[in-house]
Every structure is written in structure tokens, then in C-alpha cells.
C-alpha positions in Angstrom: 0.0 0.0 0.0 1.4 3.5 -0.8 1.6 4.6 2.7 3.2 8.1 3.1 6.1 7.8 5.6 8.4 10.6 4.7 6.1 13.6 4.3 5.5 15.8 1.3 7.8 18.0 -0.7 6.8 21.7 -0.9 4.2 22.3 -3.6 2.7 18.8 -3.3 -1.0 18.3 -2.5 -0.9 16.8 1.0 -4.4 17.0 2.4 -8.0 17.7 1.5 -11.0 18.6 3.6 -14.6 19.5 3.4 -16.7 22.0 5.3 -20.2 20.6 5.2 -23.5 22.1 6.4 -24.4 18.8 8.1 -21.1 17.2 9.3 -22.6 13.9 10.4 -24.4 13.5 7.1 -21.2 14.0 5.3 -19.4 11.4 7.5 -22.2 9.0 6.8 -22.1 9.6 3.1 -18.4 9.1 2.6 -18.4 6.1 5.0 -20.9 4.4 2.7 -19.1 5.5 -0.5 -15.5 4.9 0.4 -15.6 2.9 3.6 -14.0 5.7 5.6 -14.1 5.6 9.4 -14.5 8.9 11.2 -16.4 10.6 13.9 -17.0 14.2 15.0 -13.9 15.4 16.8 -13.5 16.8 20.3 -14.5 20.4 21.1 -10.8 21.4 21.5 -10.3 20.5 17.8 -13.4 22.4 16.8 -15.2 19.1 16.1 -12.9 18.5 13.1 -13.1 14.9 11.9 -10.1 13.1 10.5 -11.3 10.3 8.3 -9.3 7.2 7.9 -9.0 4.4 5.3 -7.1 1.3 6.4 -6.3 2.9 9.7 -4.5 5.9 8.1 -5.7 9.5 7.7 -7.0 10.4 4.2 -9.2 13.5 4.5 -10.9 15.9 6.9 -14.6 16.9 7.4 -15.8 19.8 9.5 -19.0 21.6 10.1 -19.4 24.7 7.9 -19.7 27.8 10.0 -20.4 31.2 8.5 -17.8 33.9 9.2 -19.5 36.3 11.5 -22.8 37.3 10.0 -21.7 36.4 6.5 -22.9 33.5 4.4 -21.6 30.0 5.1 -18.6 28.8 3.1 -19.3 26.9 -0.1 -19.7 23.1 0.2 -16.5 22.1 -1.6 -13.4 20.0 -1.1 -10.3 22.1 -0.5 -6.9 20.9 -1.7 -3.9 21.8 0.5 -0.4 22.2 -0.8 2.5 21.4 1.5 4.8 24.4 2.2 8.0 24.9 4.3 6.9 28.3 5.7 3.2 29.4 5.7 3.9 33.0 6.5 6.4 33.4 3.7 4.1 31.6 1.3 1.2 34.0 2.1 3.5 36.9 1.4 4.5 35.4 -2.0 0.9 34.7 -2.9 -0.1 38.3 -2.3 2.9 39.6 -4.2 2.0 37.4 -7.1 -1.6 38.7 -7.3 -3.4 36.2 -5.1 -5.6 36.8 -2.0 -5.9 35.6 1.6 -9.2 33.9 2.3 -8.2 32.7 5.8 -5.0 34.0 7.5 -2.3 31.8 8.8 -3.5 29.8 11.8 -1.8 27.4 14.1 -3.5 24.0 14.4 -2.4 22.9 17.9 1.0 21.2 17.4 0.0 19.6 14.1 1.0 22.4 11.7 0.1 25.8 10.3 -2.5 26.5 7.7 -4.0 29.2 5.6 -6.6 29.4 2.8 -5.7 31.4 -0.3 -7.0 32.2 -3.8 -5.1 32.5 -7.0 -5.7 35.5 -9.3 -8.2 33.6 -11.4 -10.3 32.7 -8.3 -9.1 29.2 -7.6 -9.2 28.6 -3.8 -6.6 26.3 -2.2 -5.1 25.7 1.2 -1.5 25.5 2.4 -0.1 23.3 5.1 3.2 23.8 7.0 3.6 20.5 8.8 4.8 20.0 12.3 3.6 16.8 13.9 1.1 16.0 11.1 2.4 15.8 7.5 -1.0 15.2 5.8 -2.6 12.2 4.2 -1.0 9.0 5.4 -2.3 7.0 2.5 -2.6 7.9 -1.2 -3.4 6.1 -4.5 -5.5 3.4 -2.8 -9.2 2.9 -2.6 -10.8 5.9 -0.8 -7.5 8.0 -0.8 -6.4 10.9 -2.8 -4.9 10.0 -6.2 -4.9 13.3 -8.1 -5.6 17.1 -7.7 -6.5 19.2 -10.6 -6.9 22.9 -11.2 -9.6 23.9 -13.6 -9.1 27.6 -14.4 -10.6 30.4 -16.4 -7.2 31.7 -17.3 -4.5 29.0 -17.7 -1.6 31.3 -18.6 -2.3 33.5 -15.6 -2.6 30.5 -13.3 0.6 29.0 -14.6 2.5 32.2 -13.9 1.0 32.6 -10.4 1.8 29.1 -9.1 5.3 29.3 -10.5 6.0 32.7 -8.8 4.1 32.0 -5.5 4.8 28.4 -4.9 7.5 27.3 -7.2 5.1 24.9 -9.1 5.9 24.7 -12.8 3.5 23.5 -15.5 4.2 21.7 -18.8 2.0 20.1 -21.4 1.2 16.5 -20.4 2.2 13.7 -22.7 -0.9 12.6 -24.6 -2.6 15.8 -23.3 -1.7 17.9 -26.3 -1.8 21.6 -25.5 -4.9 21.3 -23.4 -3.9 19.4 -20.3 -0.9 20.4 -18.2 1.1 18.7 -15.5 1.9 20.6 -12.4 5.5 20.0 -11.3 7.1 20.5 -7.9 10.9 20.3 -8.0 10.5 18.5 -11.4 8.1 15.9 -10.0 4.5 15.6 -11.3 2.1 16.4 -8.5 -1.1 17.4 -10.2 -2.8 18.7 -13.3 -4.2 21.9 -14.8 -6.6 22.7 -17.6 -8.7 25.5 -18.9 -12.3 25.1 -17.8 -13.6 22.0 -19.5 -16.5 21.9 -21.9 -19.8 21.1 -20.3 -19.2 23.0 -17.1 -22.0 25.4 -16.3 -21.4 29.0 -17.5 -20.0 31.1 -14.8 -18.3 28.3 -12.9 -15.3 29.8 -11.1 -11.8 28.5 -11.2 -11.5 25.6 -8.7 -9.4 22.7 -7.6 -11.0 19.2 -8.0 -9.9 16.3 -5.8 -9.8 12.8 -7.2 -10.2 9.7 -5.0 -8.9 6.3 -6.1 -11.6 3.6 -6.3 -11.6 0.0 -7.3 -14.6 0.4 -9.6 -15.7 3.9 -10.8 -19.0 2.6 -12.1 -19.9 0.9 -8.8 -18.8 3.9 -6.8 -21.0 6.2 -8.8 -24.0 3.9 -8.2 -23.3 3.7 -4.5 -22.9 7.5 -4.3 -26.3 8.0 -6.1 -28.0 5.5 -3.7 -26.5 7.4 -0.8 -28.1 10.7 -1.9 -25.4 12.0 -4.2 -25.5 12.7 -7.9 -23.5 12.0 -11.0 -22.1 15.2 -12.7 -20.2 13.3 -15.3 -20.9 9.7 -15.9 -18.1 7.1 -15.8 -15.9 7.2 -18.9 -12.5 5.9 -20.0 -9.6 8.2 -20.3 -5.8 7.9 -20.5 -5.3 7.4 -16.8 -8.1 4.9 -16.3 -11.9 5.1 -15.8 -13.2 8.2 -14.0 -16.4 10.0 -13.0 -17.3 13.3 -11.5 -19.8 13.1 -8.6 -21.4 15.3 -6.0 -22.1 14.2 -2.5 -25.5 14.4 -0.8 -24.9 18.1 0.1 -23.6 19.1 -3.3 -19.8 19.0 -2.9 -18.2 17.9 -6.2 -15.4 15.4 -6.3 -13.9 12.9 -8.9 -13.2 9.2 -8.6 -10.7 7.3 -10.7 -10.0 3.6 -11.2 -6.4 3.8 -12.4 -5.3 1.9 -15.4 -3.0 -1.0 -14.5 0.6 -0.1 -15.0 1.2 -3.1 -17.4 -1.5 -1.9 -19.8 -0.3 -0.3 -23.0 
């Protein structure tokens, strides 16, 4: 199993979490769809739930709370990028034209985090690890396998992530000039593309998290039975078979059954 034992290099997606209007309903949904175990956390942790697969942490779920008297945050999965210095990264993000959505915050002795937005509106988190590096399992059923930026301005996004986080981009092999790899220290850590066809008009730039599953078709059926919906039906693509789904509270996510390595 691809258990993460040595942490994440800066610029690498290391964690994902969801702020849900009904935290318990979200825990129940993903337990049914992915087999996660997780419960509402203690008050000193703000009730934050760390969900596990195979006994290892794979994602977080919290209760969505409106900031002050403002509207509640959108029901979406947030991708977190590992960084060496959260404060320095926030300064670099602002200098490069991004914005601070949530300032740098200490999370007990686990690490430091902030939520930011790139100049095209794509929201993402950063994580400076202390005692907690991030997901302890990747690329297995129910764990993160890919993180993808869908953007309204790909050249602007490319320039921003390079300047602010040292993440380069390059056309992906077999992707032509439409799909780009995101590279941290020369290592592929995610993907980027212009907003794909079929996305509703006005959809803002966003990061989409992919979870590995053993059977994308079966997972889509389970998600639907659990109250979710299918945004893009399962289909075959270069990396395997994937689908884009939404949970029972509307949060979109993708699932991917990766193509076996020995296939041509």
C-alpha cells in the first residue's frame, strides 16, 4: 500500500478537507461510498473529523460555519499544498496577485495553515507540517490520487503558481496543448486545464480532488444510492476510468479507477 512515511515536498498536494452544512451526514455519506471511518472530533479541535482508510488519515470533514454574519462557506473540497513556511508563502501569494481567504492559523502542534485564492479565483489551502504531514495513504481505494486545477485563465494561473509556490507547468504527454502537468521540483504532483466543456457557465476556477476507487461505475452507483449525484458519468480516459460526482450536500469530487501499469 502506498503509505506516506516521509512527508511531502513543498508544492505537493498533501491533504484535502470538506466543510459541510451537516457534518454527520457528510461522514455517513463518505463512509458508505469509500468505507471511511471517522467521527465528529472533540471540542478542542473544533469538532474537526479526521477520516481514515485502512487505519490511516486520508481526509478531513468539518461543520461549515459562517464567518461572523456572512454566508456559510461553499460546500466544496479544498486541496492543501505542503509548504515549508506558511507566512512566507502567504506573502509570496499576495505579491503574485493572489488573495488571503483565511489567514495563517496554528492548528495545535499539528501544523500551520491558511486558505488562499489565486488571481483567477481558484481557492486552495497551504499546510506547513509540524507533527502532522498530511494524508497517510494515497493512490489506494478511498484515498487521494490526483488534484486538478480547472481555471478560467490558464496562462495567468501558470505564472502565479510558479511565482508564488515554485510549481511549474508543462503540457502533459498525450494531453496535447490542453492538459498540463503541475510539477514541484520537477516531479509531477497534479494537473491543470482550462475550464472543460460542459461545465455550467460562470463556474469559477477551482481545484478538483480525485479519490482512487476499485470500480468507478460501482462507486457512482453507491454515491447515487447514498443521496449524491453524477455530474459526469463514468468514462474511459488515458489514466483509467473516472467519473465526477457530487455528495448528498452538493460537494463535487472525482473518482478514478487507475489503469493497471502493465496496460499499454
